[in-house]
PASEBA-1860 file (N, C-alpha, C; in nm, 3 decimals):
! residues 231
1> XXXXXXXX> -8.570/2.166/7.770/-8.651/2.277/7.820/-8.677/2.375/7.705 ~ -8.802/2.409/7.686/-8.839/2.505/7.583/-8.857/2.642/7.645 ~ -8.790/2.741/7.589/-8.794/2.876/7.644/-8.848/2.972/7.540 ~ -8.940/3.057/7.579/-8.995/3.157/7.487/-8.909/3.282/7.489 ~ -8.888/3.340/7.373/-8.815/3.466/7.361/-8.914/3.578/7.384 ~ -8.871/3.683/7.450/-8.954/3.801/7.464/-8.976/3.860/7.324 ~ -9.099/3.858/7.278/-9.129/3.899/7.141/-9.090/4.044/7.113 ~ -9.106/4.132/7.213/-9.072/4.272/7.192/-8.922/4.289/7.172
9> XXXXXXXX> -8.842/4.217/7.252/-8.697/4.225/7.236/-8.656/4.171/7.101 ~ -8.718/4.060/7.061/-8.688/3.999/6.930/-8.719/4.098/6.819 ~ -8.834/4.163/6.827/-8.874/4.259/6.723/-8.777/4.375/6.714 ~ -8.736/4.427/6.832/-8.645/4.540/6.833/-8.511/4.503/6.770 ~ -8.463/4.383/6.798/-8.336/4.339/6.738/-8.352/4.322/6.587 ~ -8.464/4.266/6.546/-8.493/4.244/6.405/-8.498/4.377/6.331 ~ -8.570/4.474/6.389/-8.585/4.604/6.327/-8.452/4.681/6.330 ~ -8.376/4.668/6.439/-8.246/4.733/6.447/-8.156/4.685/6.333
17> XXXXXXXX> -8.163/4.556/6.303/-8.084/4.502/6.193/-8.118/4.572/6.062 ~ -8.247/4.591/6.036/-8.289/4.656/5.911/-8.248/4.804/5.908 ~ -8.261/4.874/6.022/-8.219/5.014/6.024/-8.069/5.025/5.996 ~ -7.990/4.938/6.056/-7.845/4.939/6.032/-7.816/4.910/5.886 ~ -7.888/4.813/5.829/-7.869/4.779/5.688/-7.906/4.896/5.598 ~ -8.016/4.967/5.631/-8.058/5.084/5.552/-7.945/5.186/5.543 ~ -7.889/5.219/5.659/-7.785/5.322/5.663/-7.656/5.272/5.598 ~ -7.622/5.145/5.623/-7.498/5.089/5.568/-7.502/5.089/5.415
25> XXXXXXXX> -7.615/5.048/5.358/-7.626/5.042/5.212/-7.618/5.183/5.151 ~ -7.678/5.280/5.219/-7.672/5.418/5.170/-7.529/5.470/5.171 ~ -7.455/5.441/5.278/-7.317/5.490/5.287/-7.222/5.411/5.199 ~ -7.257/5.287/5.165/-7.177/5.214/5.067/-7.180/5.286/4.932 ~ -7.296/5.345/4.902/-7.311/5.423/4.779/-7.215/5.542/4.777 ~ -7.210/5.613/4.891/-7.122/5.728/4.902/-6.975/5.683/4.898 ~ -6.945/5.575/4.970/-6.807/5.524/4.971/-6.764/5.481/4.832 ~ -6.857/5.420/4.758/-6.827/5.376/4.622/-6.788/5.495/4.533
33> XXXXXXXX> -6.862/5.604/4.546/-6.833/5.723/4.467/-6.698/5.782/4.508 ~ -6.671/5.782/4.640/-6.544/5.834/4.689/-6.425/5.753/4.638 ~ -6.451/5.625/4.609/-6.345/5.537/4.558/-6.335/5.540/4.406 ~ -6.407/5.631/4.346/-6.399/5.645/4.201/-6.493/5.556/4.123 ~ -6.607/5.525/4.182/-6.709/5.443/4.114/-6.657/5.306/4.070 ~ -6.575/5.245/4.154/-6.517/5.117/4.116/-6.620/5.004/4.115 ~ -6.722/5.020/4.199/-6.823/4.913/4.210/-6.962/4.969/4.182 ~ -6.970/5.065/4.089/-7.094/5.138/4.065/-7.214/5.047/4.045
41> XXXXXXXX> -7.202/4.950/3.958/-7.317/4.865/3.926/-7.364/4.786/4.048 ~ -7.272/4.746/4.132/-7.310/4.664/4.247/-7.375/4.744/4.359 ~ -7.329/4.868/4.383/-7.377/4.944/4.498/-7.448/5.075/4.462 ~ -7.477/5.097/4.335/-7.544/5.219/4.292/-7.689/5.220/4.340 ~ -7.722/5.312/4.428/-7.858/5.322/4.480/-7.958/5.354/4.370 ~ -7.912/5.418/4.265/-8.000/5.458/4.156/-8.002/5.355/4.044 ~ -7.934/5.242/4.065/-7.924/5.140/3.961/-8.029/5.031/3.976 ~ -8.023/4.936/3.886/-8.116/4.823/3.887/-8.035/4.693/3.884
49> XXXXXXXX> -8.098/4.583/3.923/-8.035/4.451/3.920/-7.902/4.451/3.995 ~ -7.901/4.512/4.114/-7.780/4.512/4.195/-7.817/4.490/4.342 ~ -7.721/4.508/4.431/-7.744/4.477/4.572/-7.852/4.565/4.637 ~ -7.847/4.698/4.622/-7.953/4.780/4.683/-8.093/4.745/4.632 ~ -8.105/4.714/4.502/-8.236/4.678/4.447/-8.283/4.547/4.507 ~ -8.192/4.451/4.520/-8.228/4.322/4.582/-8.272/4.342/4.726 ~ -8.197/4.424/4.801/-8.230/4.448/4.941/-8.368/4.512/4.954 ~ -8.394/4.615/4.875/-8.523/4.684/4.882/-8.638/4.590/4.847
57> XXXXXXXX> -8.617/4.505/4.745/-8.720/4.410/4.706/-8.747/4.311/4.819 ~ -8.641/4.262/4.881/-8.654/4.168/4.992/-8.724/4.232/5.110 ~ -8.683/4.354/5.142/-8.740/4.429/5.254/-8.892/4.445/5.236 ~ -8.933/4.484/5.117/-9.076/4.502/5.089/-9.149/4.368/5.091 ~ -9.083/4.262/5.045/-9.148/4.131/5.044/-9.169/4.078/5.185 ~ -9.077/4.109/5.277/-9.095/4.066/5.416/-9.221/4.129/5.473 ~ -9.241/4.260/5.446/-9.364/4.327/5.491/-9.486/4.259/5.427 ~ -9.478/4.233/5.297/-9.589/4.170/5.224/-9.620/4.032/5.281
65> XXXXXXXX> -9.517/3.953/5.309/-9.538/3.817/5.359/-9.604/3.818/5.497 ~ -9.556/3.906/5.586/-9.614/3.912/5.720/-9.758/3.963/5.716 ~ -9.783/4.065/5.633/-9.920/4.113/5.618/-10.008/4.007/5.553 ~ -9.949/3.930/5.461/-10.023/3.823/5.397/-10.067/3.716/5.495 ~ -9.979/3.679/5.587/-10.014/3.581/5.690/-10.127/3.634/5.778 ~ -10.117/3.762/5.813/-10.222/3.824/5.894/-10.354/3.826/5.819 ~ -10.349/3.867/5.691/-10.470/3.875/5.610/-10.533/3.738/5.590 ~ -10.449/3.637/5.567/-10.500/3.501/5.546/-10.575/3.452/5.669
73> XXXXXXXX> -10.525/3.485/5.785/-10.587/3.440/5.910/-10.723/3.506/5.933 ~ -10.740/3.630/5.882/-10.863/3.705/5.909/-10.956/3.717/5.788 ~ -10.914/3.663/5.674/-10.990/3.686/5.551/-11.117/3.602/5.543 ~ -11.224/3.664/5.491/-11.350/3.596/5.464/-11.418/3.666/5.347 ~ -11.457/3.588/5.245/-11.525/3.647/5.130/-11.655/3.714/5.169 ~ -11.717/3.665/5.274/-11.847/3.718/5.316/-11.836/3.850/5.392 ~ -11.716/3.881/5.441/-11.699/4.002/5.520/-11.606/4.099/5.446 ~ -11.664/4.202/5.386/-11.587/4.298/5.307/-11.480/4.367/5.391
81> XXXXXXXX> -11.508/4.382/5.519/-11.414/4.452/5.606/-11.282/4.375/5.620 ~ -11.284/4.246/5.586/-11.163/4.165/5.595/-11.075/4.175/5.470 ~ -11.123/4.243/5.367/-11.048/4.251/5.241/-10.930/4.348/5.242 ~ -10.940/4.467/5.306/-10.830/4.563/5.299/-10.693/4.510/5.342 ~ -10.682/4.429/5.451/-10.548/4.376/5.484/-10.489/4.294/5.371 ~ -10.573/4.217/5.301/-10.524/4.139/5.186/-10.479/4.233/5.075 ~ -10.556/4.340/5.053/-10.519/4.439/4.952/-10.388/4.508/4.986 ~ -10.367/4.535/5.114/-10.244/4.599/5.159/-10.125/4.506/5.137
89> XXXXXXXX> -10.145/4.377/5.165/-10.039/4.279/5.142/-10.003/4.271/4.994 ~ -10.105/4.271/4.908/-10.081/4.265/4.763/-10.010/4.391/4.714 ~ -10.044/4.504/4.775/-9.979/4.629/4.738/-9.828/4.620/4.761 ~ -9.789/4.561/4.873/-9.646/4.546/4.902/-9.581/4.440/4.814 ~ -9.658/4.340/4.772/-9.605/4.244/4.676/-9.569/4.315/4.546 ~ -9.658/4.405/4.501/-9.632/4.480/4.378/-9.512/4.572/4.393 ~ -9.499/4.636/4.509/-9.383/4.722/4.532/-9.254/4.642/4.530 ~ -9.259/4.523/4.591/-9.141/4.435/4.592/-9.104/4.393/4.450
97> XXXXXXXX> -9.204/4.352/4.373/-9.179/4.309/4.235/-9.127/4.425/4.150 ~ -9.177/4.546/4.178/-9.137/4.663/4.100/-8.988/4.691/4.112 ~ -8.930/4.657/4.227/-8.787/4.683/4.247/-8.701/4.604/4.149 ~ -8.751/4.490/4.104/-8.673/4.408/4.010/-8.734/4.409/3.869 ~ -8.868/4.411/3.860/-8.934/4.408/3.729/-8.948/4.546/3.667 ~ -8.930/4.653/3.750/-8.933/4.791/3.701/-9.066/4.827/3.632 ~ -9.176/4.792/3.695/-9.307/4.822/3.639/-9.326/4.971/3.618 ~ -9.288/5.051/3.720/-9.320/5.194/3.711/-9.237/5.264/3.603
105> XXXXXXXX> -9.114/5.214/3.576/-9.038/5.270/3.465/-9.106/5.241/3.331 ~ -9.155/5.118/3.318/-9.225/5.079/3.194/-9.352/5.160/3.175 ~ -9.433/5.167/3.281/-9.558/5.243/3.272/-9.529/5.392/3.254 ~ -9.420/5.438/3.317/-9.384/5.579/3.303/-9.348/5.616/3.161 ~ -9.280/5.524/3.090/-9.244/5.553/2.951/-9.368/5.560/2.863 ~ -9.467/5.477/2.895/-9.593/5.481/2.820/-9.666/5.613/2.845 ~ -9.658/5.660/2.969/-9.730/5.784/3.004/-9.669/5.908/2.940 ~ -9.551/5.894/2.878/-9.492/6.008/2.808/-9.584/6.061/2.698
113> XXXXXXXX> -9.675/5.976/2.651/-9.769/6.019/2.547/-9.857/6.134/2.595 ~ -9.865/6.152/2.728/-9.946/6.260/2.783/-9.877/6.395/2.773 ~ -9.744/6.392/2.750/-9.672/6.517/2.735/-9.705/6.583/2.601 ~ -9.699/6.713/2.595/-9.738/6.787/2.475/-9.664/6.740/2.351 ~ -9.533/6.719/2.368/-9.451/6.678/2.254/-9.447/6.527/2.235 ~ -9.503/6.455/2.334/-9.497/6.309/2.328/-9.363/6.254/2.368 ~ -9.273/6.341/2.412/-9.140/6.299/2.458/-9.111/6.370/2.589 ~ -8.994/6.340/2.646/-8.957/6.403/2.772/-8.872/6.528/2.754
121> XXXXXXXX> -8.879/6.587/2.639/-8.801/6.708/2.614/-8.872/6.828/2.674 ~ -8.892/6.821/2.806/-8.962/6.925/2.881/-8.891/6.941/3.014 ~ -8.953/7.014/3.108/-8.898/7.022/3.243/-8.895/6.886/3.310 ~ -8.976/6.792/3.258/-8.982/6.657/3.314/-8.899/6.561/3.231 ~ -8.784/6.607/3.183/-8.706/6.528/3.088/-8.653/6.398/3.147 ~ -8.635/6.391/3.280/-8.582/6.269/3.341/-8.691/6.173/3.386 ~ -8.793/6.223/3.453/-8.893/6.137/3.515/-9.022/6.126/3.434 ~ -9.045/6.217/3.342/-9.170/6.214/3.269/-9.287/6.244/3.362
129> XXXXXXXX> -9.403/6.188/3.331/-9.523/6.216/3.410/-9.556/6.106/3.509 ~ -9.466/6.008/3.525/-9.502/5.890/3.605/-9.540/5.926/3.748 ~ -9.477/6.029/3.805/-9.507/6.064/3.944/-9.650/6.114/3.960 ~ -9.709/6.165/3.850/-9.846/6.215/3.856/-9.948/6.108/3.821 ~ -9.915/6.021/3.723/-10.013/5.921/3.678/-9.996/5.787/3.750 ~ -9.882/5.767/3.816/-9.858/5.641/3.887/-9.821/5.666/4.033 ~ -9.723/5.755/4.054/-9.673/5.779/4.189/-9.778/5.829/4.287 ~ -9.839/5.943/4.258/-9.938/6.001/4.349/-10.062/5.913/4.365
137> XXXXXXXX> -10.119/5.854/4.256/-10.230/5.761/4.275/-10.190/5.639/4.360 ~ -10.066/5.593/4.344/-10.018/5.481/4.424/-10.013/5.516/4.571 ~ -9.965/5.636/4.603/-9.960/5.682/4.741/-10.102/5.693/4.797 ~ -10.193/5.748/4.717/-10.333/5.762/4.761/-10.395/5.625/4.788 ~ -10.366/5.527/4.700/-10.419/5.392/4.718/-10.367/5.330/4.846 ~ -10.238/5.349/4.874/-10.179/5.293/4.995/-10.247/5.347/5.120 ~ -10.266/5.479/5.125/-10.331/5.539/5.242/-10.478/5.499/5.251 ~ -10.544/5.480/5.136/-10.682/5.436/5.136/-10.694/5.295/5.193
145> XXXXXXXX> -10.605/5.205/5.150/-10.605/5.068/5.202/-10.577/5.067/5.353 ~ -10.483/5.151/5.394/-10.450/5.158/5.537/-10.568/5.212/5.617 ~ -10.635/5.313/5.562/-10.753/5.368/5.630/-10.864/5.263/5.638 ~ -10.882/5.186/5.530/-10.987/5.084/5.528/-10.957/4.970/5.624 ~ -10.828/4.948/5.653/-10.788/4.837/5.740/-10.771/4.882/5.886 ~ -10.806/5.008/5.916/-10.779/5.063/6.049/-10.848/4.984/6.160 ~ -10.959/4.916/6.131/-11.031/4.836/6.230/-10.938/4.734/6.295 ~ -10.849/4.676/6.215/-10.761/4.571/6.266/-10.646/4.626/6.350
153> XXXXXXXX> -10.627/4.757/6.345/-10.519/4.818/6.422/-10.564/4.864/6.561 ~ -10.691/4.844/6.594/-10.740/4.890/6.725/-10.663/4.830/6.842 ~ -10.625/4.700/6.837/-10.545/4.646/6.948/-10.401/4.696/6.949 ~ -10.359/4.760/6.839/-10.220/4.807/6.829/-10.216/4.945/6.763 ~ -10.265/5.049/6.832/-10.267/5.184/6.772/-10.128/5.233/6.734 ~ -10.026/5.190/6.809/-9.890/5.231/6.776/-9.846/5.177/6.641 ~ -9.896/5.058/6.605/-9.862/4.998/6.476/-9.917/5.083/6.362 ~ -10.038/5.136/6.380/-10.098/5.221/6.276/-10.017/5.349/6.259
161> XXXXXXXX> -9.972/5.405/6.370/-9.889/5.527/6.364/-9.761/5.498/6.287 ~ -9.697/5.385/6.315/-9.574/5.349/6.245/-9.600/5.332/6.096 ~ -9.713/5.272/6.061/-9.746/5.256/5.919/-9.765/5.392/5.852 ~ -9.836/5.481/5.918/-9.861/5.614/5.860/-9.731/5.691/5.844 ~ -9.647/5.688/5.946/-9.518/5.759/5.939/-9.429/5.697/5.832 ~ -9.421/5.563/5.833/-9.338/5.494/5.734/-9.385/5.519/5.592 ~ -9.517/5.517/5.572/-9.573/5.541/5.439/-9.543/5.683/5.394 ~ -9.554/5.779/5.486/-9.526/5.919/5.452/-9.379/5.938/5.414
169> XXXXXXXX> -9.289/5.873/5.487/-9.146/5.884/5.458/-9.113/5.818/5.324 ~ -9.172/5.701/5.300/-9.152/5.633/5.172/-9.201/5.719/5.056 ~ -9.319/5.778/5.071/-9.375/5.863/4.966/-9.290/5.988/4.944 ~ -9.238/6.044/5.053/-9.154/6.163/5.041/-9.030/6.134/4.957 ~ -8.975/6.014/4.974/-8.858/5.978/4.896/-8.891/5.938/4.754 ~ -8.989/5.847/4.740/-9.020/5.789/4.609/-9.086/5.887/4.513 ~ -9.165/5.978/4.565/-9.237/6.072/4.478/-9.182/6.214/4.491 ~ -9.155/6.257/4.614/-9.110/6.393/4.636/-8.966/6.417/4.594
177> XXXXXXXX> -8.872/6.355/4.664/-8.730/6.377/4.638/-8.691/6.325/4.500 ~ -8.749/6.211/4.458/-8.715/6.158/4.326/-8.751/6.255/4.215 ~ -8.857/6.332/4.237/-8.898/6.430/4.136/-8.792/6.535/4.110 ~ -8.704/6.558/4.208/-8.598/6.657/4.190/-8.495/6.613/4.086 ~ -8.499/6.484/4.051/-8.406/6.434/3.951/-8.423/6.506/3.818 ~ -8.543/6.556/3.792/-8.568/6.632/3.669/-8.480/6.756/3.659 ~ -8.444/6.811/3.775/-8.372/6.939/3.777/-8.226/6.926/3.820 ~ -8.190/6.812/3.884/-8.055/6.799/3.939/-7.966/6.704/3.860
185> XXXXXXXX> -8.024/6.632/3.764/-7.945/6.534/3.688/-7.822/6.600/3.625 ~ -7.707/6.536/3.644/-7.584/6.588/3.586/-7.514/6.692/3.671 ~ -7.571/6.728/3.786/-7.509/6.826/3.875/-7.447/6.755/3.995 ~ -7.369/6.829/4.072/-7.305/6.773/4.191/-7.408/6.734/4.296 ~ -7.523/6.800/4.293/-7.628/6.771/4.392/-7.702/6.641/4.363 ~ -7.684/6.584/4.245/-7.757/6.463/4.207/-7.724/6.347/4.299 ~ -7.598/6.337/4.342/-7.558/6.229/4.432/-7.632/6.240/4.565 ~ -7.640/6.363/4.618/-7.711/6.385/4.744/-7.859/6.354/4.728
193> XXXXXXXX> -7.915/6.389/4.613/-8.057/6.362/4.587/-8.085/6.213/4.589 ~ -8.001/6.134/4.523/-8.019/5.988/4.521/-8.002/5.932/4.661 ~ -7.902/5.980/4.733/-7.875/5.933/4.869/-7.997/5.955/4.959 ~ -8.050/6.078/4.957/-8.165/6.112/5.042/-8.288/6.033/4.999 ~ -8.314/6.028/4.869/-8.432/5.958/4.817/-8.434/5.812/4.860 ~ -8.326/5.741/4.831/-8.323/5.597/4.857/-8.318/5.566/5.007 ~ -8.249/5.652/5.083/-8.245/5.630/5.228/-8.384/5.648/5.288 ~ -8.456/5.750/5.245/-8.593/5.770/5.293/-8.681/5.650/5.260
201> XXXXXXXX> -8.667/5.598/5.139/-8.749/5.483/5.099/-8.721/5.361/5.188 ~ -8.593/5.331/5.209/-8.559/5.213/5.289/-8.601/5.230/5.435 ~ -8.575/5.348/5.492/-8.613/5.372/5.631/-8.765/5.369/5.647 ~ -8.837/5.424/5.550/-8.983/5.421/5.556/-9.037/5.279/5.559 ~ -8.980/5.193/5.476/-9.024/5.052/5.473/-8.990/4.982/5.604 ~ -8.873/5.011/5.661/-8.835/4.950/5.789/-8.931/4.989/5.899 ~ -8.974/5.115/5.900/-9.071/5.160/6.001/-9.203/5.087/5.984 ~ -9.246/5.065/5.858/-9.370/4.990/5.834/-9.353/4.843/5.872
209> XXXXXXXX> -9.235/4.788/5.853/-9.209/4.651/5.898/-9.220/4.643/6.049 ~ -9.171/4.743/6.116/-9.183/4.752/6.261/-9.331/4.754/6.302 ~ -9.409/4.834/6.232/-9.552/4.839/6.260/-9.621/4.705/6.234 ~ -9.575/4.634/6.131/-9.633/4.502/6.100/-9.607/4.405/6.214 ~ -9.485/4.405/6.267/-9.453/4.316/6.380/-9.534/4.353/6.504 ~ -9.552/4.483/6.528/-9.635/4.527/6.641/-9.779/4.476/6.626 ~ -9.829/4.482/6.502/-9.965/4.436/6.475/-9.977/4.286/6.503 ~ -9.882/4.209/6.454/-9.886/4.064/6.474/-9.874/4.028/6.622
217> XXXXXXXX> -9.790/4.100/6.694/-9.775/4.074/6.837/-9.904/4.103/6.913 ~ -9.975/4.208/6.870/-10.101/4.244/6.935/-10.205/4.134/6.918 ~ -10.190/4.052/6.812/-10.282/3.942/6.788/-10.225/3.807/6.832 ~ -10.120/3.812/6.912/-10.072/3.688/6.974/-9.952/3.621/6.912 ~ -9.874/3.693/6.830/-9.753/3.633/6.774/-9.657/3.598/6.887 ~ -9.609/3.474/6.889/-9.512/3.429/6.986/-9.402/3.351/6.916 ~ -9.279/3.371/6.963/-9.165/3.304/6.904/-9.096/3.225/7.014 ~ -9.055/3.102/6.983/-8.990/3.021/7.085/-8.884/2.932/7.026
225> XXXXXXX> -8.800/2.874/7.111/-8.700/2.779/7.066/-8.668/2.684/7.181 ~ -8.609/2.572/7.147/-8.574/2.470/7.244/-8.427/2.482/7.276 ~ -8.392/2.520/7.399/-8.253/2.540/7.439/-8.173/2.410/7.436 ~ -8.241/2.298/7.455/-8.169/2.170/7.465/-8.128/2.116/7.330 ~ -8.189/2.164/7.221/-8.154/2.117/7.088/-8.217/1.982/7.060 ~ -8.184/1.923/6.945/-8.244/1.794/6.908/-8.194/1.683/6.999 ~ -8.275/1.579/7.016/-8.233/1.467/7.102/-8.114/1.394/7.042
END
């Protein structure tokens, strides 16, 4: 006997898993510091090539993959209106890759040439100008792609709301709170800044993943399994 799972219940369980993981990874960072930084490289939210970076990259890639499947199903070279979902999927691919390839750090170091002294020996000594030449334009591009793809969200207006909220939370962490690193580095507040920044980023992506599942369900996504197992 083949039984279909209630897609909404499945989605809620799936999303609940990611929300729990978001909070757990953030508190592992705090626990690590409380234990004397014994596992700093593995659980440092502000680090690279470690568990939080892998998780964030995977989380973003799941959004990209699901949006990619949706875009592939609706894409047509002859219809320009079908392009934005593909662009949105590619945007999340780049965000996922950035978590491991560190594109924005590389581009940010190049953008230091825009500073008067050509170095970061300014108020922007930690972050440089990347938030202005990469961060804010990236946020604008994301909202532009989402606005251009709004036609596809008509069957699922709640999904669009989740995307907008999730994108705003992600931007608040990645561009807003991260910018405080210029002023808090080396202080006791730096730990709290990293905690808030990275938690906002992960929670924002989870909310957008939730919106992606709502969008797919509105277009007929169904999940099923066979209770009897293989013959």
